Each structure stands twice: as structure tokens, then as C-alpha cells.
N, C-alpha and C positions, 0 to 999 in steps of 0.2 A: 278487355281491356275497357272501362269506358273513354266515350270518345272526352274530345278535350274541349271540344268545341271550333274547330277547323273545318268544320262541312265542307266549306269551299275551297281552302286552299289560297285562297285569295290573300285574307287577312295579315294586317299588320302588324307588328309585335306586342305584344303582349309580357311583362319582366313581374313577377311578381315576389320571387324571392333570389336577389339577386344570384345569379351564378359564380358557386356549384353550388346546388341550396342543400339543406341537412338530408334530402333523400340519395341525393346521390353523391354526398359525402360517404354517407353510411356502404353504399353500393360499392363508390371507388374502394373501399376499403378492404373489400371481401370480392373482389376481383386481381384485387391484389395478391392477397392469400390465397386465392385459387390460382389464377392462369400463373402462363412463362412468363417473366423478363422478354422483352424486343416487338411482342404481339398484345402484350398488356398496356392500353397506352393509357393506364390511370395508375400509375404507378404516384405512390403517397399520392392518392389525388387529387394529382395536379390536372387533370383533366377537368373543364371548367361544367361539364354534364352530361348527364342517360340521355340516349334520344329513347323515347315512349312514344309514336306515335310521329306519322308524319303523313301528308296530305297535297296536293299541286304543291305551290311552293315555300308550304308549310312547315315546320317540326316543334315537336312537343317536348318537354327534355320530363324527368321523371317527379321534381315538382312543379309539375305545371306551369312551366315558364314557353312563351309563343313563341317562335323566333320566323325570322326569313331564310330562307337555305339559300348559301351565295354561293354554294359548291355543287347544287345540284346530283350531292352523293358523290364526288369524285366523276361525274360528267356520268351516272347512269344515268335518274330520273326527266333526264332531256322533257320527256313530257308529263312529267308532275313525278311525284312521288305517288304511286297507287292509281294511277288512270282508273279511272270507273273502267275504258276501254280493256284495259287488262287485264285487269279484274276477273273482267267479268269471261276473259278469253280463257284465264288459267280455273277457274273453277269450271267451266265445261269440259274444257281437256280431263279433267280428272275426275268425272263422271268417266272415262274411256278408256284414259291410258295413262299413267303415273308414269310407268319407267318400259323401257323399253330393250333392247339386247344391243345395245353400241353402234359399233362397229360392222357387227354379225345383219342384222334386219333392220331394215328403217321402219317409218311407220309416217302415213298421208302429212302431218302436218311438217314433216323434218326435207319430204318433197315438196313441196309448198313452197317453205323459207328456201329452200336453196334454187327453185327458179327464180323465186323473187329477187333474190342477192346478184343471182344474175343479169336480171331484167336491169338492174341501181348499178354493177361494178364501174369505175369507169376505163376500163381496156375491153379489147378486143376477145371474143369468141372464149367468153371467162367460163371459169367453173367452179363450186366451191370446197375446200378444205373445213370444215367444220373441229372450231373446240372450244373448253369447256373455260378458256378465261384469256385474259388479251397475251400476258406473256405464254400462256402455250401456243395463241395465235406468230408468235415470235419465236417460240423456238421451231414449232410448222414452216416457218416462212426462212428460215436459216437454215435445216434440213435441207429443203426445197431446192436450197443455192445451191448445195453443197451438193444435192444430186444431178442436177441438171449439170452444172457446169462441166461438175468432176475435179473443182476445186476448194480447198475448206477454210479459204480469207476471208475476212470481211473487212469491209471501209464501215466505219462508224466514226460517227460527228463528240464533240464536245460544245456546249453540253449535251446529253440526252438521256432522256429514262424511256426502259423497254419491257420491267419486268424484272423480278428478282429472283427468278428459278435462273439454273448454275446456263442455261443458252444465253437469256435475252439480260441478265446480269453482267456476261462477257461485252455485251455492247451496250449498256449501263455505263455511263460515264461515271458517278460518282465513286471516288477511292473508299468511301466510307460505307459501300453498301460491298464493291467488289470482291476487295483487298482477304479476306478470310477465305473465302471460295473457290477461286476461280484461276489463280495463278496458270494453269495449265491452259487451261480454254484460251487466256488473253492470247497465247501464241500465235492466237490463229486473228487476232480481230488488230485492225492496222485502225489508229483514226487521225481525223483531223479536226480543225475550228469547226466550227456549226459556219455558215456559209464563207468553204474556201474556194478561194476561183478555181475556176473550172483547171487552170493551165497547174497547180498547184496539185487536183482530184487525177487527171491526168501521170500525172508526174511519179505519185504512187501508186498507180497502178501498171507504172509500167516499171520502176523499183520491185516490188511487191506482183509477179507474175501470179502467186496462188490466192489471189485474191477474186474471189465470184460470184460475190454478194454485196451488195451496197445495203446499205438499211438505213433509214432515214426518215427525219417527222420534217413530214412536209411545214410543222407549229411545232414550236418547243411547248410543248406543254406543262410537265410540271417542274421543269430541270428552271425553266428561264419565263413560258410565256411568253415567247421573242418571235417573228417572222423572219422568214428570211431574206437577203438582201433582195429587190425584182429583177426574175427573170432567173434568179439560182439555179432552182429545181428544174426549168428545163433545159441549163449547158449541162446541171450533172446528167440529168436522165439522159441525154446524147453524148456527154463521155462513156455512159454507162452501155450503151448502146454499141458504141466504136468495139468498145475493148469487151465486148461477149460479153461485161458483170450484169449478173441477175440483179432488179431494181426492185428491190421491197421497200413502201411505203406502207410507215404506222400509223395509222389513223384511228386508232381504236381511242382518241382521244377527243380529235376535230371530225371526223364522223357525223354524218346523220343530223347534222345541220347546223352543230356549235357555232362552225365560224359564219351561215347563210348560206351555205353548200352542201346537196350532199356528201360533194365526197371535196376537201382542199386541193387534191393533184388534180382534180380534174380542170378546176375554175383557170390552173395554174399553167393552164395545158399541157400538161403530160400525163401521158400513158405508160404507167408504171408494170411490170410486169405481176409484181403481187402487192395485193393492199393486204393489211393486216386492221380486221375493225375490230368491236368488241362495244363495252361499258352502256354507252344509251341503247346500243341492240333488243336487249333482252327486256328493258320498259322497271327494272327492278329484278329480276332473272340471271344467275350468271350465264352464262354463251356469247362465244366468242366465231369470228370466221377466218378468214385467208382465201380473197376471190382473187386468183392468177389464169394468167394465160395455161390455153388447153394444155400448149405445147409444152408445158414448163411443169403443171401439178401431173406433165403424163407420167417425169419422172418418178414418181410414188407407185406407178404400174406393175406390181408383182402377183406371183403365183399361188405367191404362200400368204401368212396374216398377214395383217395389218404392222406395217414397222410403226406407225406412231398414231397412237389414242388412247381414250380414259374411259371406265367405265359409265358416267355419266354423258359424253360426248352426243350430240344434238341431242337432250334429254326434251321428251315431246312435255314437258310444261312452257320449259325454253321456247321453245319454238314455238310455242300458240302465242306466250306473253311476244316475241317479238315479230309475228304476223303482225300484232295488235297494234306496236309497238307503230310499225312503218304502216300502218292506214292511221293511224292518229296523224302520223310525221304529213305524211300527205293531205288527209283529211280535211287536219284543223290548219294546212297555210303555216307549217311551223318553219320552214327552210325560209320563207321570206318574213316572216314574224319575226326571227331574230336576223336577221339582220336591219328591218325598218326598227325594232324598237331599240337594237344595241347600237345603232348609230345615233338616237336622240339620248340614251345614256352615256353614251362618248361621247357627245356635246357638252353634259352638263360635267363629266369626269374631266372636263378642261379646265374646269374651273380652278382644280388645284393644281393644278401642275405649275405653279410656282410660288405652294404651298412650303414652308420649312419644312426640313425632309425631304420631299418630294422631291425627286430625281429624273421621272420620264414617270408618263403614262401611252400604254399603248396599247391595241384592243380591233378585235373585228368580230360579228356578230353580235353574239354572246358571250366572248374568249375576250378579257379584258385585266390587263395586269399593272396594277402601281408600284412603279420600283421604289423603294427608297432606300435615305443614304446609310441603314446599319443594320443588318438583323433584330437587334434589337428591338430599333422604329417599329420595323417589321410587326415583330410578335407583340408588340407593346399596341399600334393599329386593330390586328387581328384581337386582343381580348378586351378594348374598349370597346370594336363593333358588336362584341358576344354580348355584351351588357347591354346594350340599343337591342339588342335582337336578333343581328344580325348573323350570321354564320359563313366566316370566312378559310380561307386557309393561306397561311402564308411562311414562306421559307424560298422551297427551289435551292442549284445548287450554290447560289452566292448567300442564300439564304433572306432576300433585300425585300423580296417578291410577295406583296400579297394579291392573289387569284380571285377574279370574279369571273364566275361561271356556275351561273341560275339555269334552273329548268326553264325550257325556250318561252313557256309557256307562264313565264313570274309576271306580273301585270304591270301596267308604267306606277300608275299609285306605288307596289312596291318598292319597282326599283329607284322612285325620283322619293322615295321615305330612305332608299339606302345613301342617294345623292347628299342628299341636306346632312344623315348621321357622316356620312365619311368628311360635307366642308366644316360639319362644327366639330370633331373629335381633332381633325391638321389643322385647325383653327386658319390666325391671318399669318 
């Protein structure tokens, strides 16, 4: 496919054909005729465009429109789309080993990545359990908690999003996701409001002695883009420690620099038993992991075959991409950059706080939320921004949140453009 003039990935938008353009409409119709509903995002051509190419913070659609990606591809492209170092690492790896033998025989990039992740893990005496996706990592954490504690119950919080596999889905808060699939599993999942006082956590753990695992997002990602009350994570961790409940922290979205730190739980002064990570780790390739205390992950020790595995676990190409991604985050100073550039962008967003329809603005690093007064207002804002060349996500549990989570390499000029477009669309 030809390049669309995004060689730097640092460009401002250019809209040639208002989305959805003619090619997007035609391809959407073909997709609707070929893909199952539910996974097909192009039903009746409703999606505005189809991606054709991406680099850095830029995306080009099939009609040649150039955008700034303020989603980082669901947070995956933290180091930018198609980072040269990641691409080079994958190309070099594919000349040696494209696929291995999962949990039976390892390979050098897997060993190196396990050591790197242990060095970064925000907990003592860590080990790594590799996964193929974020939801798979949550499944591993839930199973680990059950094996280690001997208790099947799970404490989860509303709102929360942990994935759509059956176990992860049971801990996810939105009923529309859960109800067709997980009613038997939900008997083991107990819920509290996110930020519930420590006394309330203590009470439910006493009342439900089957709870052996607590699963929590240190920052609510998809469902609210919301931070916990000050000191809440520390208090939660202390209650779990006293009750011998395995504390599993879901950092799949927030890990590796999104909020201006490697892991949010470390900044909060919390040392969990398990940490789920993924998304940004692979630099665009699918890989995830659970980082955990050796004592806890030793619950998996067995003389038989692996009890949770996958054909593509710790895939050689994904491991090579992850190693390159960690190198880029470190060498390009993206952790500090997320905080400094994000603070500057947050100051620009403050000008929107009193605009009609805006009920809240919150964020840290390069994760921000603009809360609107209705779902329709959030969707309209996202559509209007798309026509100005900005890709955003609107929704969450309330449907009212416009989330902004760009690549950590996004330029100040690109963020200035985004802030100006928001001021223009939201009006006086």
C-alpha cells in the first residue's frame, strides 16, 4: 500500500473527503455482508472511516484523510503506531523464529522479556505469567487468586472493565456485557462502588468469607476514566492484607507510562500481589502478562501439563516487539514526557470546564476525560472532532465520557490543535 504522506507521524490533520468517504462507505457495506454482528463495527456503514495506515500519532483512512489518533489504538500505541524500533525488532526476529511451542519450549526473547518485566514489577520477589491478551491476563489473575487463597469469591467494583472472556466478564461491571453469558459465574463475584470506604470493604469481606481475590483498576479506564479518592488504594490494600485476600491490580490500560509512571499502583504506594498488564506492552503486537509475587504464583506449580495456556503465549514476535517497546519508553523518556506534556494539555483543557454541556474535566499524564451532560452530547462531540481530523472515543458506563489517551510521542503542536478544536466545537 502506498504511503499517504505520514512519514513523520507528527503531522496535523488533513481531511480530503468528509468521513465517511466513498471508499469507506463501500467497504463498510462489504464488511456488513461478511462479518457477524456485534464484532462488525461497520453495521449499515455507521462507522465514519476505515484505517489504512498509521505512524506515530497519525492515522490515514482508506479515503486518504489524515487524523491525529487521540486513542492510541485503545492505548496500545503508547510509543506511537509502527515505531521504527519495534518494526525493526519484529523483522529481525522473524528471520530467526516466528512461532515456538507455547508453554513447552521457551526461546531467548521470552527469557529476556521475563527478566525485564521482573525488574519493572511494582512488587517484591516477582515472577511473570505470560498471557495473550488483557482479558486473558485477568483470567490468570482470577484463577491465581482462587488457587492461592483456596476461596472462589471475587470482590470487584462498579464501574469497571476487565474484558469480555467469561471470568473477566463476570468482574466487568456493565450488565449489558455480562447478562447473556455469566449468570453462574456471577454467584462468586461480589461488588462495591469504586472508592467505597475501607469500612465497607472490611464489612463485605467479613460477610462473604468466600472472597479470596480483590480485582481493582487503580484508575477506571474504559468505563469512566476516573481516579480513586486519595489514599483509597492504600486503604484497600491494607484491608486485603489483613484478611489474606489476594489483591490483583488491573493496569492493562494504565501501565507503561499512560499516567506518567510505569505503574499507577507504585505511585499510590501500593504493593499488590498480582498486576495485570498488556496493551502498550506489545507496541502493537498482542501480548500481556501477570506480574506476581513468587509465593502467590507458586500456586500454579504442578507435575502435569499447564492448567492455563494458549497456543500463542509469549509469541516470539510479540516478545521481540515488547522488548523494543520497553527500550523506547526508557530511551525516549516517555514516562516523564507523559507527565510534562500531559500537564500542559490538562492546563489547556481547563479552559473548557465552564463550557455548556461540560460537567467535569479530569486526568493525569496522557489520560484525560471530558464528561458531558448526556450520552448524545458525548457522541456528537466525538463525531464533530472526527470531521476535524481527531480520533476519540466516547462512551463508558454512563455514555457521557469523551476519553483522550493519545500516543506518548504525540507532539505539543498536535495537542495544541486538539485543544483548539475542542474549544471550537464546544463553543462559548
